[in-house]
C-alpha positions as CSV (number, residue, x, y, z in Angstrom):
1,M,79.9,-24.8,77.4
2,A,79.4,-25.6,81.1
3,W,77.6,-22.3,81.6
4,I,75.2,-23.1,78.7
5,Q,74.6,-26.5,80.2
6,L,73.9,-25.0,83.6
7,I,71.5,-22.4,82.2
8,A,69.7,-25.1,80.2
9,A,69.5,-27.2,83.4
10,G,68.0,-24.3,85.2
11,L,65.4,-23.7,82.5
12,L,64.4,-27.3,82.6
13,E,64.0,-27.0,86.3
14,I,61.3,-24.4,85.6
15,V,59.7,-26.8,83.2
16,W,59.6,-29.7,85.6
17,A,58.4,-27.6,88.5
18,T,55.6,-26.1,86.4
19,A,54.6,-29.5,85.0
20,M,54.6,-31.0,88.6
21,K,52.1,-28.3,89.6
22,E,50.0,-29.3,86.6
23,S,50.3,-33.0,87.4
24,A,47.9,-32.6,90.3
25,G,49.9,-34.8,92.6
26,F,51.1,-37.1,89.8
27,T,47.5,-38.0,88.9
28,R,47.6,-36.6,85.3
29,P,49.8,-38.7,83.0
30,I,51.0,-36.0,80.5
31,P,52.2,-33.4,83.0
32,T,53.7,-36.3,85.1
33,S,55.6,-37.5,82.1
34,I,56.9,-34.0,81.4
35,T,57.9,-33.6,85.0
36,V,60.0,-36.9,85.0
37,L,61.6,-36.3,81.6
38,A,62.5,-32.7,82.4
39,M,63.9,-33.7,85.8
40,I,66.1,-36.3,84.2
41,A,67.3,-33.9,81.5
42,S,67.9,-31.1,84.1
43,F,69.9,-33.4,86.4
44,A,72.0,-34.7,83.4
45,L,72.8,-31.1,82.3
46,L,73.6,-30.1,85.9
47,A,75.9,-33.1,86.3
48,A,77.6,-32.2,83.0
49,A,78.1,-28.6,84.1
50,M,79.6,-29.8,87.4
51,K,82.4,-31.5,85.6
52,T,83.9,-28.0,85.1
53,L,82.1,-25.6,87.4
54,P,82.4,-25.7,91.2
55,L,79.6,-27.4,93.1
56,G,78.5,-24.4,95.0
57,T,78.3,-22.2,91.9
58,S,76.5,-24.9,89.9
59,Y,73.9,-25.7,92.5
60,M,73.2,-22.0,93.4
61,I,72.7,-21.0,89.8
62,W,70.6,-24.0,89.0
63,T,68.3,-23.6,92.0
64,G,68.2,-19.8,91.5
65,I,67.1,-20.1,87.9
66,G,64.5,-22.6,88.9
67,A,63.3,-20.6,91.9
68,V,63.0,-17.3,90.0
69,G,61.6,-19.0,86.9
70,A,59.0,-20.9,88.9
71,F,58.0,-17.6,90.7
72,I,57.5,-16.0,87.3
73,A,55.7,-19.0,85.9
74,G,53.4,-19.1,89.0
75,A,52.5,-15.5,88.6
76,I,51.8,-15.8,84.8
77,L,50.2,-19.2,84.7
78,F,48.5,-19.6,88.1
79,G,47.8,-16.0,89.1
80,E,50.1,-16.1,92.1
81,A,50.6,-12.8,93.9
82,L,53.3,-10.3,92.7
83,T,53.7,-8.3,95.9
84,P,56.6,-5.9,96.4
85,L,58.2,-8.2,98.9
86,R,58.0,-11.2,96.7
87,I,59.5,-9.3,93.8
88,A,62.3,-8.0,96.0
89,A,63.0,-11.5,97.1
90,A,63.3,-12.6,93.5
91,V,65.5,-9.6,92.7
92,L,67.8,-10.6,95.5
93,I,68.1,-14.1,94.2
94,V,69.0,-12.8,90.7
95,A,71.6,-10.4,92.3
96,G,73.1,-13.3,94.2
97,M,73.4,-15.4,91.1
98,A,75.0,-12.5,89.2
99,L,77.5,-12.1,92.0
100,M,78.3,-15.8,92.1
101,K,78.9,-15.8,88.3
102,I,81.3,-12.8,88.7
103,A,83.1,-14.5,91.6
104,T,83.5,-17.9,89.8
105,P,86.6,-18.5,87.6
106,Q,85.7,-19.4,84.1
107,G,84.7,-23.0,83.5
């Protein structure tokens, strides 16, 4: 259950990061509201996952999902560059998350 909470928290991090970009510096009410609500939900799920999972694992997976997800969202929604080096960086983040999952005792 903790891993499901952690993955959901990471997915919500993608939502709030994308909504924050759309908020135009918190000047647009709907994206701003989505940002705040998704942040609260993401932090709550992260906190719940941390009851069982180690801090380092939880935080790394949470930020990794958010970072790679925001990278993908930026490319799809905002036309951000998909250069070979940027893709390699994202692949390395995913590889690090997979290794961390393998190295962490079940929670």
